[in-house]
Structure formats: C-alpha cells, structure tokens
KEVEX-264723 format. One record per residue: x, y, z of N, C-alpha, C in turn; residue in one letter. Coordinates in nm, 2 decimals, m for minus. Example, Ala and Ser with C-alpha at 12.3 -4.5 7.8 and 13.67 -1.06 7.14 Angstrom:
BEGIN
<numar><n_px>1.32</n_px><n_py>m0.57</n_py><n_pz>0.78</n_pz><ca_px>1.23</ca_px><ca_py>m0.45</ca_py><ca_pz>0.78</ca_pz><c_px>1.32</c_px><c_py>m0.33</c_py><c_pz>0.78</c_pz><resn>a</resn></numar>
<numar><n_px>1.28</n_px><n_py>m0.22</n_py><n_pz>0.71</n_pz><ca_px>1.37</ca_px><ca_py>m0.11</ca_py><ca_pz>0.71</ca_pz><c_px>1.29</c_px><c_py>0.00</c_py><c_pz>0.79</c_pz><resn>s</resn></numar>
***
This chain:
BEGIN
<numar><n_px>18.67</n_px><n_py>10.70</n_py><n_pz>17.33</n_pz><ca_px>18.75</ca_px><ca_py>10.82</ca_py><ca_pz>17.36</ca_pz><c_px>18.78</c_px><c_py>10.86</c_py><c_pz>17.19</c_pz><resn>m</resn></numar>
<numar><n_px>18.74</n_px><n_py>10.99</n_py><n_pz>17.16</n_pz><ca_px>18.76</ca_px><ca_py>11.06</ca_py><ca_pz>17.04</ca_pz><c_px>18.90</c_px><c_py>11.11</c_py><c_pz>17.03</c_pz><resn>n</resn></numar>
<numar><n_px>18.93</n_px><n_py>11.16</n_py><n_pz>16.91</n_pz><ca_px>19.07</ca_px><ca_py>11.21</ca_py><ca_pz>16.88</ca_pz><c_px>19.10</c_px><c_py>11.34</c_py><c_pz>16.94</c_pz><resn>a</resn></numar>
<numar><n_px>19.00</n_px><n_py>11.43</n_py><n_pz>16.98</n_pz><ca_px>19.00</ca_px><ca_py>11.54</ca_py><ca_pz>17.06</ca_pz><c_px>19.05</c_px><c_py>11.51</c_py><c_pz>17.21</c_pz><resn>t</resn></numar>
<numar><n_px>18.97</n_px><n_py>11.42</n_py><n_pz>17.24</n_pz><ca_px>19.03</ca_px><ca_py>11.38</ca_py><ca_pz>17.40</ca_pz><c_px>19.15</c_px><c_py>11.31</c_py><c_pz>17.40</c_pz><resn>q</resn></numar>
<numar><n_px>19.19</n_px><n_py>11.22</n_py><n_pz>17.31</n_pz><ca_px>19.32</ca_px><ca_py>11.17</ca_py><ca_pz>17.30</ca_pz><c_px>19.42</c_px><c_py>11.28</c_py><c_pz>17.30</c_pz><resn>t</resn></numar>
<numar><n_px>19.41</n_px><n_py>11.37</n_py><n_pz>17.18</n_pz><ca_px>19.51</ca_px><ca_py>11.50</ca_py><ca_pz>17.17</ca_pz><c_px>19.53</c_px><c_py>11.58</c_py><c_pz>17.31</c_pz><resn>g</resn></numar>
<numar><n_px>19.41</n_px><n_py>11.60</n_py><n_pz>17.37</n_pz><ca_px>19.42</ca_px><ca_py>11.66</ca_py><ca_pz>17.51</ca_pz><c_px>19.49</c_px><c_py>11.61</c_py><c_pz>17.61</c_pz><resn>l</resn></numar>
<numar><n_px>19.49</n_px><n_py>11.48</n_py><n_pz>17.63</n_pz><ca_px>19.54</ca_px><ca_py>11.39</ca_py><ca_pz>17.72</ca_pz><c_px>19.70</c_px><c_py>11.39</c_py><c_pz>17.68</c_pz><resn>i</resn></numar>
<numar><n_px>19.71</n_px><n_py>11.38</n_py><n_pz>17.57</n_pz><ca_px>19.87</ca_px><ca_py>11.35</ca_py><ca_pz>17.52</ca_pz><c_px>19.93</c_px><c_py>11.49</c_py><c_pz>17.53</c_pz><resn>s</resn></numar>
<numar><n_px>19.87</n_px><n_py>11.61</n_py><n_pz>17.53</n_pz><ca_px>19.93</ca_px><ca_py>11.74</ca_py><ca_pz>17.53</ca_pz><c_px>19.95</c_px><c_py>11.74</c_py><c_pz>17.69</c_pz><resn>g</resn></numar>
<numar><n_px>19.88</n_px><n_py>11.71</n_py><n_pz>17.77</n_pz><ca_px>19.89</ca_px><ca_py>11.74</ca_py><ca_pz>17.90</ca_pz><c_px>20.01</c_px><c_py>11.65</c_py><c_pz>17.95</c_pz><resn>l</resn></numar>
<numar><n_px>20.00</n_px><n_py>11.53</n_py><n_pz>17.91</n_pz><ca_px>20.13</ca_px><ca_py>11.44</ca_py><ca_pz>17.96</ca_pz><c_px>20.25</c_px><c_py>11.49</c_py><c_pz>17.90</c_pz><resn>i</resn></numar>
<numar><n_px>20.26</n_px><n_py>11.53</n_py><n_pz>17.78</n_pz><ca_px>20.39</ca_px><ca_py>11.58</ca_py><ca_pz>17.72</ca_pz><c_px>20.42</c_px><c_py>11.71</c_py><c_pz>17.78</c_pz><resn>l</resn></numar>
<numar><n_px>20.33</n_px><n_py>11.80</n_py><n_pz>17.83</n_pz><ca_px>20.35</ca_px><ca_py>11.92</ca_py><ca_pz>17.90</ca_pz><c_px>20.40</c_px><c_py>11.87</c_py><c_pz>18.03</c_pz><resn>g</resn></numar>
<numar><n_px>20.34</n_px><n_py>11.78</n_py><n_pz>18.10</n_pz><ca_px>20.42</ca_px><ca_py>11.75</ca_py><ca_pz>18.23</ca_pz><c_px>20.54</c_px><c_py>11.70</c_py><c_pz>18.23</c_pz><resn>t</resn></numar>
<numar><n_px>20.59</n_px><n_py>11.59</n_py><n_pz>18.12</n_pz><ca_px>20.72</ca_px><ca_py>11.56</ca_py><ca_pz>18.09</ca_pz><c_px>20.81</c_px><c_py>11.67</c_py><c_pz>18.06</c_pz><resn>a</resn></numar>
<numar><n_px>20.77</n_px><n_py>11.77</n_py><n_pz>17.98</n_pz><ca_px>20.87</ca_px><ca_py>11.88</ca_py><ca_pz>17.96</ca_pz><c_px>20.88</c_px><c_py>11.97</c_py><c_pz>18.08</c_pz><resn>a</resn></numar>
<numar><n_px>20.79</n_px><n_py>11.96</n_py><n_pz>18.18</n_pz><ca_px>20.82</ca_px><ca_py>12.06</ca_py><ca_pz>18.30</ca_pz><c_px>20.90</c_px><c_py>11.99</c_py><c_pz>18.39</c_pz><resn>a</resn></numar>
<numar><n_px>20.89</n_px><n_py>11.85</n_py><n_pz>18.40</n_pz><ca_px>20.95</ca_px><ca_py>11.78</ca_py><ca_pz>18.52</ca_pz><c_px>21.09</c_px><c_py>11.73</c_py><c_pz>18.45</c_pz><resn>v</resn></numar>
<numar><n_px>21.09</n_px><n_py>11.70</n_py><n_pz>18.34</n_pz><ca_px>21.22</ca_px><ca_py>11.63</ca_py><ca_pz>18.30</ca_pz><c_px>21.30</c_px><c_py>11.71</c_py><c_pz>18.19</c_pz><resn>g</resn></numar>
<numar><n_px>21.25</n_px><n_py>11.84</n_py><n_pz>18.18</n_pz><ca_px>21.31</ca_px><ca_py>11.92</ca_py><ca_pz>18.08</ca_pz><c_px>21.30</c_px><c_py>11.88</c_py><c_pz>17.93</c_pz><resn>g</resn></numar>
<numar><n_px>21.37</n_px><n_py>11.92</n_py><n_pz>17.85</n_pz><ca_px>21.37</ca_px><ca_py>11.89</ca_py><ca_pz>17.69</ca_pz><c_px>21.39</c_px><c_py>11.76</c_py><c_pz>17.67</c_pz><resn>f</resn></numar>
<numar><n_px>21.48</n_px><n_py>11.70</n_py><n_pz>17.74</n_pz><ca_px>21.51</ca_px><ca_py>11.56</ca_py><ca_pz>17.71</ca_pz><c_px>21.38</c_px><c_py>11.45</c_py><c_pz>17.75</c_pz><resn>s</resn></numar>
<numar><n_px>21.33</n_px><n_py>11.50</n_py><n_pz>17.85</n_pz><ca_px>21.20</ca_px><ca_py>11.43</ca_py><ca_pz>17.91</ca_pz><c_px>21.08</c_px><c_py>11.44</c_py><c_pz>17.81</c_pz><resn>g</resn></numar>
<numar><n_px>21.08</n_px><n_py>11.56</n_py><n_pz>17.74</n_pz><ca_px>20.97</ca_px><ca_py>11.58</ca_py><ca_pz>17.64</ca_pz><c_px>21.01</c_px><c_py>11.50</c_py><c_pz>17.54</c_pz><resn>f</resn></numar>
<numar><n_px>21.12</n_px><n_py>11.50</n_py><n_pz>17.50</n_pz><ca_px>21.16</ca_px><ca_py>11.42</ca_py><ca_pz>17.36</ca_pz><c_px>21.13</c_px><c_py>11.25</c_py><c_pz>17.39</c_pz><resn>l</resn></numar>
<numar><n_px>21.15</n_px><n_py>11.22</n_py><n_pz>17.50</n_pz><ca_px>21.13</ca_px><ca_py>11.09</ca_py><ca_pz>17.53</ca_pz><c_px>21.01</c_px><c_py>11.05</c_py><c_pz>17.54</c_pz><resn>i</resn></numar>
<numar><n_px>20.92</n_px><n_py>11.13</n_py><n_pz>17.59</n_pz><ca_px>20.77</ca_px><ca_py>11.11</ca_py><ca_pz>17.60</ca_pz><c_px>20.72</c_px><c_py>11.12</c_py><c_pz>17.47</c_pz><resn>a</resn></numar>
<numar><n_px>20.75</n_px><n_py>11.20</n_py><n_pz>17.37</n_pz><ca_px>20.71</ca_px><ca_py>11.23</ca_py><ca_pz>17.25</ca_pz><c_px>20.74</c_px><c_py>11.10</c_py><c_pz>17.16</c_pz><resn>l</resn></numar>
<numar><n_px>20.85</n_px><n_py>11.05</n_py><n_pz>17.18</n_pz><ca_px>20.89</ca_px><ca_py>10.93</ca_py><ca_pz>17.09</ca_pz><c_px>20.81</c_px><c_py>10.82</c_py><c_pz>17.15</c_pz><resn>l</resn></numar>
<numar><n_px>20.78</n_px><n_py>10.80</n_py><n_pz>17.27</n_pz><ca_px>20.71</ca_px><ca_py>10.67</ca_py><ca_pz>17.33</ca_pz><c_px>20.58</c_px><c_py>10.68</c_py><c_pz>17.29</c_pz><resn>i</resn></numar>
<numar><n_px>20.52</n_px><n_py>10.82</n_py><n_pz>17.28</n_pz><ca_px>20.38</ca_px><ca_py>10.84</ca_py><ca_pz>17.24</ca_pz><c_px>20.38</c_px><c_py>10.80</c_py><c_pz>17.07</c_pz><resn>g</resn></numar>
<numar><n_px>20.46</n_px><n_py>10.84</n_py><n_pz>17.00</n_pz><ca_px>20.47</ca_px><ca_py>10.81</ca_py><ca_pz>16.87</ca_pz><c_px>20.46</c_px><c_py>10.65</c_py><c_pz>16.84</c_pz><resn>v</resn></numar>
<numar><n_px>20.55</n_px><n_py>10.59</n_py><n_pz>16.91</n_pz><ca_px>20.55</ca_px><ca_py>10.42</ca_py><ca_pz>16.90</ca_pz><c_px>20.42</c_px><c_py>10.38</c_py><c_pz>16.95</c_pz><resn>v</resn></numar>
<numar><n_px>20.37</n_px><n_py>10.40</n_py><n_pz>17.04</n_pz><ca_px>20.22</ca_px><ca_py>10.38</ca_py><ca_pz>17.10</ca_pz><c_px>20.12</c_px><c_py>10.39</c_py><c_pz>16.99</c_pz><resn>g</resn></numar>
<numar><n_px>20.12</n_px><n_py>10.52</n_py><n_pz>16.92</n_pz><ca_px>20.02</ca_px><ca_py>10.56</ca_py><ca_pz>16.82</ca_pz><c_px>20.04</c_px><c_py>10.45</c_py><c_pz>16.71</c_pz><resn>l</resn></numar>
<numar><n_px>20.15</n_px><n_py>10.42</n_py><n_pz>16.65</n_pz><ca_px>20.18</ca_px><ca_py>10.34</ca_py><ca_pz>16.54</ca_pz><c_px>20.14</c_px><c_py>10.20</c_py><c_pz>16.57</c_pz><resn>v</resn></numar>
<numar><n_px>20.17</n_px><n_py>10.16</n_py><n_pz>16.70</n_pz><ca_px>20.13</ca_px><ca_py>10.01</ca_py><ca_pz>16.74</ca_pz><c_px>19.98</c_px><c_py>10.00</c_py><c_pz>16.75</c_pz><resn>i</resn></numar>
<numar><n_px>19.92</n_px><n_py>10.12</n_py><n_pz>16.81</n_pz><ca_px>19.78</ca_px><ca_py>10.11</ca_py><ca_pz>16.82</ca_pz><c_px>19.70</c_px><c_py>10.10</c_py><c_pz>16.68</c_pz><resn>g</resn></numar>
<numar><n_px>19.76</n_px><n_py>10.18</n_py><n_pz>16.59</n_pz><ca_px>19.68</ca_px><ca_py>10.19</ca_py><ca_pz>16.46</ca_pz><c_px>19.72</c_px><c_py>10.05</c_py><c_pz>16.39</c_pz><resn>r</resn></numar>
<numar><n_px>19.84</n_px><n_py>9.99</n_py><n_pz>16.42</n_pz><ca_px>19.84</ca_px><ca_py>9.86</ca_py><ca_pz>16.35</ca_pz><c_px>19.75</c_px><c_py>9.75</c_py><c_pz>16.41</c_pz><resn>i</resn></numar>
<numar><n_px>19.72</n_px><n_py>9.75</n_py><n_pz>16.54</n_pz><ca_px>19.63</ca_px><ca_py>9.65</ca_py><ca_pz>16.61</ca_pz><c_px>19.50</c_px><c_py>9.69</c_py><c_pz>16.56</c_pz><resn>l</resn></numar>
<numar><n_px>19.46</n_px><n_py>9.83</n_py><n_pz>16.54</n_pz><ca_px>19.32</ca_px><ca_py>9.86</ca_py><ca_pz>16.50</ca_pz><c_px>19.30</c_px><c_py>9.82</c_py><c_pz>16.36</c_pz><resn>d</resn></numar>
<numar><n_px>19.40</n_px><n_py>9.79</n_py><n_pz>16.27</n_pz><ca_px>19.40</ca_px><ca_py>9.74</ca_py><ca_pz>16.13</ca_pz><c_px>19.38</c_px><c_py>9.89</c_py><c_pz>16.05</c_pz><resn>g</resn></numar>
<numar><n_px>19.43</n_px><n_py>10.02</n_py><n_pz>16.08</n_pz><ca_px>19.42</ca_px><ca_py>10.13</ca_py><ca_pz>16.01</ca_pz><c_px>19.55</c_px><c_py>10.16</c_py><c_pz>15.96</c_pz><resn>e</resn></numar>
<numar><n_px>19.66</n_px><n_py>10.08</n_py><n_pz>16.00</n_pz><ca_px>19.79</ca_px><ca_py>10.10</ca_py><ca_pz>15.94</ca_pz><c_px>19.84</c_px><c_py>9.96</c_py><c_pz>15.90</c_pz><resn>l</resn></numar>
<numar><n_px>19.91</n_px><n_py>9.93</n_py><n_pz>15.79</n_pz><ca_px>19.98</ca_px><ca_py>9.81</ca_py><ca_pz>15.75</ca_pz><c_px>20.13</c_px><c_py>9.83</c_py><c_pz>15.79</c_pz><resn>e</resn></numar>
<numar><n_px>20.19</n_px><n_py>9.72</n_py><n_pz>15.82</n_pz><ca_px>20.36</ca_px><ca_py>9.74</ca_py><ca_pz>15.85</ca_pz><c_px>20.42</c_px><c_py>9.76</c_py><c_pz>15.71</c_pz><resn>i</resn></numar>
<numar><n_px>20.37</n_px><n_py>9.71</n_py><n_pz>15.60</n_pz><ca_px>20.41</ca_px><ca_py>9.73</ca_py><ca_pz>15.45</ca_pz><c_px>20.40</c_px><c_py>9.89</c_py><c_pz>15.44</c_pz><resn>g</resn></numar>
<numar><n_px>20.30</n_px><n_py>9.96</n_py><n_pz>15.49</n_pz><ca_px>20.30</ca_px><ca_py>10.10</ca_py><ca_pz>15.46</ca_pz><c_px>20.41</c_px><c_py>10.18</c_py><c_pz>15.52</c_pz><resn>d</resn></numar>
<numar><n_px>20.45</n_px><n_py>10.14</n_py><n_pz>15.64</n_pz><ca_px>20.57</ca_px><ca_py>10.18</ca_py><ca_pz>15.71</ca_pz><c_px>20.70</c_px><c_py>10.17</c_py><c_pz>15.64</c_pz><resn>l</resn></numar>
<numar><n_px>20.71</n_px><n_py>10.04</n_py><n_pz>15.60</n_pz><ca_px>20.84</ca_px><ca_py>10.00</ca_py><ca_pz>15.54</ca_pz><c_px>20.87</c_px><c_py>10.05</c_py><c_pz>15.38</c_pz><resn>l</resn></numar>
<numar><n_px>20.74</n_px><n_py>10.11</n_py><n_pz>15.32</n_pz><ca_px>20.75</ca_px><ca_py>10.15</ca_py><ca_pz>15.19</ca_pz><c_px>20.73</c_px><c_py>10.05</c_py><c_pz>15.08</c_pz><resn>g</resn></numar>
<numar><n_px>20.67</n_px><n_py>9.93</n_py><n_pz>15.13</n_pz><ca_px>20.64</ca_px><ca_py>9.83</ca_py><ca_pz>15.03</ca_pz><c_px>20.50</c_px><c_py>9.83</c_py><c_pz>14.99</c_pz><resn>r</resn></numar>
<numar><n_px>20.48</n_px><n_py>9.81</n_py><n_pz>14.86</n_pz><ca_px>20.34</ca_px><ca_py>9.79</ca_py><ca_pz>14.80</ca_pz><c_px>20.26</c_px><c_py>9.69</c_py><c_pz>14.82</c_pz><resn>a</resn></numar>
<numar><n_px>20.15</n_px><n_py>9.70</n_py><n_pz>14.85</n_pz><ca_px>20.07</ca_px><ca_py>9.58</ca_py><ca_pz>14.89</ca_pz><c_px>20.07</c_px><c_py>9.46</c_py><c_pz>14.78</c_pz><resn>k</resn></numar>
<numar><n_px>20.06</n_px><n_py>9.50</n_py><n_pz>14.66</n_pz><ca_px>20.05</ca_px><ca_py>9.42</ca_py><ca_pz>14.56</ca_pz><c_px>20.18</c_px><c_py>9.35</c_py><c_pz>14.50</c_pz><resn>d</resn></numar>
<numar><n_px>20.28</n_px><n_py>9.41</n_py><n_pz>14.53</n_pz><ca_px>20.43</ca_px><ca_py>9.37</ca_py><ca_pz>14.50</ca_pz><c_px>20.44</c_px><c_py>9.24</c_py><c_pz>14.58</c_pz><resn>r</resn></numar>
<numar><n_px>20.52</n_px><n_py>9.16</n_py><n_pz>14.50</n_pz><ca_px>20.55</ca_px><ca_py>9.02</ca_py><ca_pz>14.56</ca_pz><c_px>20.70</c_px><c_py>9.00</c_py><c_pz>14.55</c_pz><resn>r</resn></numar>
***
C-alpha cells in the first residue's frame, strides 16, 4: 500500500470519527493515528528513537 492509499484510508477513518464522536473523537483518532505512524516507522527502520528524543547518534 503506498502513501496515497494510506492517506486516503486515514482521512476516511478520521472523517468517520469526527462525524460519529464529534471533535473529541476526531482528536483521539488523530492521536492514535500519529502514535501508530511513529511505531510503524520505528519498526520499519525509517526512524530512530534517538531522533524523537533529540539525541545525536554519535554522542555518547
């Protein structure tokens, strides 16, 4: 699945959450989506935990 398809599915899910749960449901779905994205990137090796925490790779 490419980024366009992932973005489309995410938008549809967030739109459904906003329609059903109101603004608070939208924010909760958005927060969970961001957490899932970060975890997925870490597992794929595209993101290092040190990048999130602001630590340089070569600093010890």
